[in-house]
C-alpha positions as CSV (number, residue, x, y, z in Angstrom):
1,X,-16.2,-9.1,21.4
2,X,-16.3,-7.1,18.2
3,X,-13.2,-5.7,16.4
4,X,-13.8,-2.9,13.9
5,X,-11.6,-2.0,10.9
6,X,-12.1,0.8,8.4
7,X,-10.8,1.1,4.8
8,X,-11.4,4.1,2.5
9,X,-12.8,3.3,-1.0
10,X,-11.2,5.5,-3.6
11,X,-12.5,6.2,-7.1
12,X,-11.1,4.7,-10.3
13,X,-13.3,6.8,-12.6
14,X,-12.1,9.9,-14.4
15,X,-13.7,13.0,-13.0
16,X,-15.4,13.8,-16.3
17,X,-16.8,10.3,-17.1
18,X,-20.1,9.4,-15.6
19,X,-20.7,6.1,-13.9
20,X,-23.4,5.1,-16.3
21,X,-21.2,5.6,-19.4
22,X,-18.3,3.6,-18.1
23,X,-18.2,-0.1,-18.9
24,X,-15.9,-1.1,-16.0
25,X,-17.1,-1.4,-12.5
26,X,-15.9,1.1,-10.0
27,X,-14.1,0.0,-6.9
28,X,-17.2,1.0,-5.0
29,X,-19.4,-1.4,-7.1
30,X,-16.9,-4.2,-6.8
31,X,-16.8,-3.9,-3.0
32,X,-20.6,-3.9,-2.7
33,X,-20.6,-7.1,-4.9
34,X,-18.1,-8.7,-2.4
35,X,-20.2,-7.7,0.6
36,X,-23.4,-9.4,-0.7
37,X,-21.6,-12.4,-2.2
38,X,-24.0,-15.3,-2.1
39,X,-21.3,-17.8,-1.1
40,X,-20.6,-15.7,2.1
41,X,-24.0,-14.4,3.1
42,X,-26.0,-17.7,2.8
43,X,-28.1,-16.8,-0.2
44,X,-28.7,-13.2,1.0
45,X,-30.4,-14.2,4.2
46,X,-28.1,-11.8,6.0
47,X,-27.9,-8.7,4.0
48,X,-29.6,-5.3,4.6
49,X,-29.6,-1.9,3.1
50,X,-30.2,1.5,4.6
51,X,-31.5,4.4,2.6
52,X,-31.3,2.2,-0.6
53,X,-34.0,0.2,-2.3
54,X,-31.9,-3.0,-2.6
55,X,-28.4,-4.3,-2.6
56,X,-28.5,-4.8,-6.4
57,X,-29.4,-1.1,-6.9
58,X,-27.2,0.2,-4.1
59,X,-24.2,1.3,-6.2
60,X,-26.3,3.0,-8.9
61,X,-28.3,4.8,-6.2
62,X,-25.1,5.9,-4.4
63,X,-23.6,7.2,-7.7
64,X,-26.9,9.0,-8.4
65,X,-26.5,10.7,-5.0
66,X,-23.0,11.9,-6.0
67,X,-24.3,13.1,-9.3
68,X,-27.2,15.0,-7.7
69,X,-24.8,16.9,-5.4
70,X,-22.1,17.1,-8.0
71,X,-19.5,15.3,-5.8
72,X,-18.4,12.4,-8.1
73,X,-14.6,12.8,-7.6
74,X,-12.5,12.0,-4.6
75,X,-13.2,9.4,-2.0
76,X,-16.2,7.2,-2.9
77,X,-17.1,5.6,0.3
78,X,-15.9,3.6,3.4
79,X,-15.7,-0.1,4.1
80,X,-16.2,-1.0,7.8
81,X,-15.5,-4.6,9.0
82,X,-17.0,-5.7,12.3
83,X,-15.6,-9.1,13.5
84,X,-16.9,-11.1,16.4
85,X,-15.2,-13.7,18.5
86,X,-15.7,-17.3,17.4
87,X,-18.8,-19.0,18.9
88,X,-19.8,-15.9,20.9
89,X,-22.8,-14.8,18.8
90,X,-25.3,-16.1,16.2
91,X,-25.7,-14.9,12.6
92,X,-29.0,-13.3,13.4
93,X,-27.6,-11.4,16.3
94,X,-24.4,-10.4,14.5
95,X,-26.4,-9.0,11.6
96,X,-28.7,-7.1,13.9
97,X,-25.8,-5.5,15.7
98,X,-24.3,-4.5,12.3
99,X,-27.5,-2.8,11.2
100,X,-28.0,-1.0,14.5
101,X,-24.4,0.2,14.3
102,X,-25.0,1.8,11.0
103,X,-28.3,3.4,12.2
104,X,-26.7,4.9,15.2
105,X,-23.7,6.2,13.4
106,X,-25.3,7.5,10.2
107,X,-29.1,7.6,10.7
108,X,-30.9,8.6,7.6
109,X,-28.1,10.7,6.1
110,X,-26.0,8.1,4.3
111,X,-26.7,5.1,2.1
112,X,-25.3,1.8,3.4
113,X,-25.1,-1.9,2.6
114,X,-24.6,-4.5,5.4
115,X,-23.7,-8.1,4.7
116,X,-22.9,-10.7,7.4
117,X,-20.4,-13.3,6.2
118,X,-20.7,-16.8,7.6
119,X,-17.8,-18.4,5.7
120,X,-15.2,-18.2,8.5
121,X,-15.1,-19.3,12.2
122,X,-15.7,-15.8,13.3
123,X,-18.8,-14.1,12.1
124,X,-18.2,-10.7,10.6
125,X,-20.1,-7.8,9.1
126,X,-19.0,-5.9,6.0
127,X,-20.5,-2.4,5.8
128,X,-20.3,-0.1,2.8
129,X,-21.1,3.6,3.5
130,X,-21.5,6.2,0.7
131,X,-19.2,9.2,1.1
132,X,-21.9,11.7,0.1
133,X,-25.1,12.2,2.2
134,X,-28.3,11.5,0.4
135,X,-30.0,14.0,2.7
136,X,-27.9,17.2,2.4
137,X,-24.9,16.3,0.2
138,X,-22.4,16.6,3.0
139,X,-19.2,14.7,2.4
140,X,-18.3,12.1,5.1
141,X,-14.8,12.3,6.4
142,X,-13.4,9.6,8.7
143,X,-10.7,11.0,11.0
144,X,-9.3,9.6,14.3
145,X,-12.3,10.8,16.2
146,X,-14.7,9.0,13.8
147,X,-12.7,5.8,14.1
148,X,-12.9,6.0,17.9
149,X,-16.6,6.8,17.8
150,X,-17.3,3.7,15.7
151,X,-15.4,1.5,18.1
152,X,-17.2,3.0,21.1
153,X,-20.7,2.5,19.6
154,X,-19.8,-1.1,18.6
155,X,-18.6,-1.8,22.1
156,X,-21.8,-0.3,23.5
157,X,-23.9,-2.6,21.3
158,X,-21.8,-5.6,22.3
159,X,-22.5,-4.9,26.0
160,X,-26.2,-4.6,25.4
161,X,-26.1,-8.0,23.8
162,X,-24.0,-9.4,26.6
163,X,-20.9,-9.9,24.3
164,X,-17.4,-9.3,25.5
165,X,-15.4,-6.1,24.6
166,X,-11.7,-5.3,24.5
167,X,-10.9,-3.4,27.7
168,X,-7.7,-1.7,26.6
169,X,-7.7,-1.5,22.8
170,X,-4.2,-0.9,21.3
171,X,-5.4,1.5,18.6
172,X,-5.3,1.1,14.8
173,X,-3.8,-1.9,13.0
174,X,-1.0,-1.7,10.5
175,X,-1.6,0.2,7.3
176,X,-3.2,-1.9,4.5
177,X,-0.3,-1.2,2.1
178,X,2.2,-2.6,4.7
179,X,-0.1,-5.6,5.4
180,X,-0.2,-6.4,1.7
181,X,3.5,-5.9,1.2
182,X,4.3,-8.3,4.1
183,X,1.7,-10.8,2.7
184,X,3.5,-10.8,-0.6
185,X,7.0,-11.1,1.0
186,X,8.0,-7.6,0.0
187,X,10.0,-5.1,2.0
188,X,8.5,-1.9,3.4
189,X,10.1,1.4,4.5
190,X,9.3,0.4,8.1
191,X,11.6,-2.6,7.6
192,X,14.4,-0.2,7.0
193,X,13.6,1.6,10.3
194,X,13.6,-1.8,12.2
195,X,17.0,-2.7,10.7
196,X,18.4,0.6,11.8
197,X,17.0,0.1,15.3
198,X,18.4,-3.4,15.5
199,X,21.8,-2.1,14.4
200,X,21.8,0.6,17.1
201,X,20.7,-1.9,19.8
202,X,23.6,-4.1,18.8
203,X,26.2,-1.4,19.6
204,X,24.6,0.0,22.8
205,X,25.9,-0.9,26.3
206,X,23.2,1.1,28.0
207,X,19.8,2.6,27.0
208,X,21.2,6.1,27.3
209,X,23.3,5.4,24.2
210,X,20.3,4.4,22.0
211,X,18.9,7.8,21.0
212,X,22.3,9.6,20.5
213,X,23.3,6.8,18.1
214,X,20.0,7.0,16.3
215,X,20.4,10.7,15.9
216,X,23.8,10.2,14.4
217,X,22.1,8.0,11.7
218,X,20.0,11.1,10.8
219,X,16.8,10.3,12.8
220,X,14.8,12.9,14.7
221,X,13.5,11.8,18.1
222,X,10.3,12.8,20.0
223,X,11.1,11.5,23.5
224,X,9.2,14.1,25.5
225,X,5.8,12.6,24.7
226,X,3.6,9.7,25.9
227,X,4.6,7.5,23.0
228,X,8.2,7.9,21.8
229,X,8.3,8.6,18.0
230,X,11.1,8.8,15.5
231,X,11.4,10.3,12.0
232,X,13.8,8.8,9.4
233,X,16.0,11.1,7.4
234,X,13.9,13.4,5.0
235,X,10.6,11.6,5.9
236,X,7.6,13.9,6.5
237,X,6.0,12.0,9.5
238,X,7.2,10.6,12.8
239,X,6.6,6.9,13.5
240,X,5.8,5.7,17.0
241,X,8.2,2.9,18.2
242,X,5.2,0.9,19.4
243,X,3.7,0.8,15.9
244,X,6.8,-1.1,14.7
245,X,5.9,-4.1,16.8
246,X,6.3,-5.3,20.4
247,X,10.1,-5.8,20.0
248,X,10.4,-2.1,19.2
249,X,8.5,-0.6,22.1
250,X,10.8,1.4,24.3
251,X,10.6,-0.9,27.3
252,X,11.4,-3.8,25.1
253,X,14.3,-2.0,23.5
254,X,15.8,-1.3,26.9
255,X,15.4,-4.9,27.8
256,X,17.1,-6.1,24.6
257,X,20.1,-3.8,25.2
258,X,20.6,-5.4,28.7
259,X,20.0,-8.9,27.4
260,X,22.9,-8.7,25.0
261,X,25.9,-10.9,25.9
262,X,28.2,-9.0,23.5
263,X,28.3,-5.5,22.1
264,X,29.4,-4.8,18.5
265,X,31.5,-1.9,17.4
266,X,30.1,0.6,14.9
267,X,31.4,-0.3,11.5
268,X,34.5,1.8,10.8
269,X,34.5,4.1,7.7
270,X,36.8,3.2,4.9
271,X,39.3,5.8,3.7
272,X,38.3,8.1,0.9
273,X,40.3,6.2,-1.8
274,X,37.9,3.3,-1.3
275,X,35.2,5.4,-2.8
276,X,36.6,4.8,-6.4
277,X,34.9,1.6,-7.5
278,X,35.8,-0.7,-10.4
279,X,32.6,-2.3,-11.6
280,X,32.5,-5.9,-12.9
281,X,29.7,-8.2,-14.0
282,X,26.9,-7.7,-16.5
283,X,27.3,-4.0,-17.2
284,X,27.3,-3.0,-20.9
285,X,30.6,-2.4,-22.5
286,X,29.5,0.9,-24.0
287,X,29.3,3.9,-21.7
288,X,25.6,4.5,-20.8
289,X,23.8,7.8,-20.8
290,X,20.4,9.1,-19.9
291,X,17.8,6.9,-18.3
292,X,19.8,3.7,-18.5
293,X,22.8,5.3,-16.8
294,X,20.5,6.7,-14.1
295,X,18.9,3.4,-13.4
296,X,22.2,1.4,-13.3
297,X,23.7,4.0,-11.0
298,X,20.7,3.8,-8.7
299,X,20.8,0.0,-8.5
300,X,24.5,0.3,-7.8
301,X,24.0,2.8,-4.9
302,X,21.2,0.5,-3.6
303,X,23.8,-2.3,-3.4
304,X,22.1,-4.5,-6.0
305,X,24.7,-4.2,-8.8
306,X,27.0,-5.9,-9.4
307,X,25.5,-9.2,-8.1
308,X,28.7,-10.4,-6.4
309,X,29.6,-7.1,-4.9
310,X,30.6,-6.9,-1.2
311,X,29.2,-3.5,0.0
312,X,31.7,-1.1,1.4
313,X,29.0,0.5,3.5
314,X,25.3,0.2,4.0
315,X,23.0,2.0,1.7
316,X,21.3,5.1,3.1
317,X,17.7,5.0,4.4
318,X,16.6,7.0,1.3
319,X,17.7,4.2,-1.0
320,X,16.9,1.2,1.3
321,X,13.2,2.1,1.5
322,X,13.0,1.6,-2.3
323,X,14.2,-2.0,-2.0
324,X,10.6,-3.2,-1.6
325,X,10.0,-1.8,-5.0
326,X,12.9,-3.7,-6.5
327,X,10.8,-6.0,-8.8
328,X,9.3,-2.9,-10.5
329,X,12.6,-1.1,-10.7
330,X,14.2,-4.2,-12.3
331,X,11.4,-4.5,-14.8
332,X,11.8,-0.8,-15.8
333,X,15.5,-1.3,-16.2
334,X,15.1,-4.2,-18.5
335,X,12.6,-2.3,-20.6
336,X,15.1,0.6,-21.0
337,X,17.9,-1.7,-21.9
338,X,16.0,-4.0,-24.3
339,X,14.7,-1.0,-26.3
340,X,17.8,1.3,-25.7
341,X,15.7,4.1,-24.3
342,X,17.8,7.0,-22.9
343,X,15.6,10.1,-23.2
344,X,12.1,11.3,-22.5
345,X,11.5,11.7,-26.2
346,X,12.5,8.0,-26.9
347,X,10.3,6.9,-24.0
348,X,7.3,8.9,-25.3
349,X,7.8,7.5,-28.8
350,X,8.0,3.9,-27.5
351,X,4.8,4.4,-25.4
352,X,3.0,5.8,-28.4
353,X,3.9,2.8,-30.5
354,X,2.6,0.5,-27.8
355,X,-0.6,2.4,-27.5
356,X,-1.1,2.2,-31.3
357,X,-0.6,-1.6,-31.2
358,X,-3.1,-1.8,-28.4
359,X,-5.7,0.1,-30.4
360,X,-5.1,-2.2,-33.4
361,X,-5.5,-5.3,-31.3
362,X,-8.5,-3.9,-29.5
363,X,-10.2,-3.3,-32.9
364,X,-9.3,-6.8,-34.1
365,X,-10.6,-8.3,-30.9
366,X,-13.9,-6.4,-31.1
367,X,-14.4,-7.7,-34.6
368,X,-13.9,-11.3,-33.4
369,X,-16.3,-10.8,-30.5
370,X,-19.0,-9.7,-33.0
371,X,-18.3,-12.8,-35.1
372,X,-18.7,-14.9,-32.0
373,X,-22.1,-13.3,-31.3
374,X,-23.2,-13.9,-34.8
375,X,-22.0,-17.5,-34.7
376,X,-23.9,-18.2,-31.5
377,X,-27.1,-16.7,-32.9
378,X,-26.8,-18.9,-36.0
379,X,-25.9,-22.0,-33.9
380,X,-22.4,-22.2,-35.4
381,X,-19.1,-23.2,-33.8
382,X,-17.0,-20.4,-32.5
383,X,-14.3,-22.2,-30.5
384,X,-11.5,-21.2,-32.8
385,X,-12.6,-17.6,-32.5
386,X,-12.6,-17.8,-28.7
387,X,-9.0,-19.1,-28.8
388,X,-7.9,-16.1,-31.0
389,X,-9.7,-13.7,-28.7
390,X,-8.0,-15.2,-25.7
391,X,-4.6,-14.8,-27.4
392,X,-5.3,-11.2,-28.3
393,X,-6.4,-10.5,-24.7
394,X,-3.1,-11.9,-23.5
395,X,-1.2,-9.6,-25.9
396,X,-3.2,-6.7,-24.6
397,X,-2.4,-7.5,-21.0
398,X,1.4,-7.5,-21.8
399,X,1.1,-4.2,-23.7
400,X,-0.8,-2.6,-20.8
401,X,2.0,-3.7,-18.5
402,X,4.5,-2.0,-20.8
403,X,2.5,1.2,-20.7
404,X,2.5,1.1,-16.9
405,X,6.3,0.6,-16.9
406,X,6.7,3.6,-19.2
407,X,4.6,5.7,-16.8
408,X,6.7,4.4,-13.9
409,X,10.0,5.3,-15.6
410,X,8.8,8.8,-16.3
411,X,7.8,9.3,-12.6
412,X,10.8,7.5,-11.2
413,X,13.4,9.3,-13.4
414,X,12.3,12.5,-11.7
415,X,12.5,11.0,-8.2
416,X,15.8,9.2,-8.5
417,X,18.0,12.3,-8.6
418,X,16.2,13.6,-5.5
419,X,16.8,10.3,-3.7
420,X,20.5,10.2,-4.7
421,X,20.9,13.8,-3.4
422,X,19.2,12.9,-0.2
423,X,21.4,9.9,0.2
424,X,24.5,12.1,-0.4
425,X,23.3,14.5,2.3
426,X,22.8,11.6,4.7
427,X,26.4,10.3,4.0
428,X,27.8,13.8,4.7
429,X,25.9,14.1,7.9
430,X,27.0,10.7,9.1
431,X,30.7,11.4,8.2
432,X,30.4,14.7,10.1
433,X,29.1,13.0,13.2
434,X,31.8,10.3,12.9
435,X,34.5,13.1,12.6
436,X,33.2,14.7,15.8
437,X,33.2,11.4,17.6
438,X,36.8,10.7,16.4
439,X,38.1,7.2,16.2
440,X,36.6,6.2,19.6
441,X,34.2,3.3,19.6
442,X,31.7,2.0,22.2
443,X,33.2,-0.4,24.6
444,X,36.7,1.1,24.7
């Protein structure tokens, strides 16, 4: 049984800088290095290349193909992972299947590197495909049809080798960004959807009440299709219920509604005079303006400030989906407060000062590196220079972080007013629906 996964490899190079002139490795190069890692491929016994001279030269040859067809920018390639069930195949057979998979899918059109990793219980192939054809320069695009095709060819090869296949595959896995967020213990915007669904389930006496309540929260529903999908307020795309997990499939939602021993009442809205808040806590005494005022207001509307606040109502979806970015928002807020930055001009000036310091430190570090080289050539001791270089590198890392925070503030300061406006519209719509419903509550 082989399971296939696909990830796109995007470029980190500027469109106008050639690969050869750049000192840093591209993401494509780094991924190839991972695929042919000696510790994972048993000293390169299980690595192959197609339309390349060797694994060592694969990245340079792929970039040469892009240069030849003038297609350097955009997507750089694709990373396919083909995993086999534990104990079902041998390294030789798994590698042979991986190579045959690439030959059948891409033939002589695209350059590829195949590495079979033996470092886990389940053998698995890592395959890197160049996004540009070495034959005619055509750009490779992986849509839903291509993903299905890869799975079908992989299953066909497994049957030929008498390996098991998944009879009813459930489709694509969760997005990589969501997987990484969950791995790091961070919230995602899908968590906000699950919370809303859980809340609606808790107030439903029958499945027929589920979608009307969800619509009152601002959701759009597609219930006339094979897989029911919902769209949160102001989001561009619909999300299938089944993609949120087994507990959120429609059949399971209906079962959860019937399994409830008690049914909650929808939270009652507070009168208008409760909307005038008196803030306490760590807020500055002086009235804030500009960026600092914007960020503090945003954190308040998200329910983060003040720390001991008892929320009058739940934050809207537009704001709750940003909770998984809370660490970054807090860091940006601290930078604004520590340096008293309120305007775009002050932010740009601060960023310029940081970049100037980085340039000075970089020049100083370069000089020390040259001294280290000279010391090594003459057989001298350069340990004290190495310590200084390490210290300067640490300073540069912190300054780069400050620059990234400045860029984040600039982008977020443009997005926050839109989010707050969206949240206000959601609140108005919710109050309008509650007014139509009157004071009646489920269960009366």
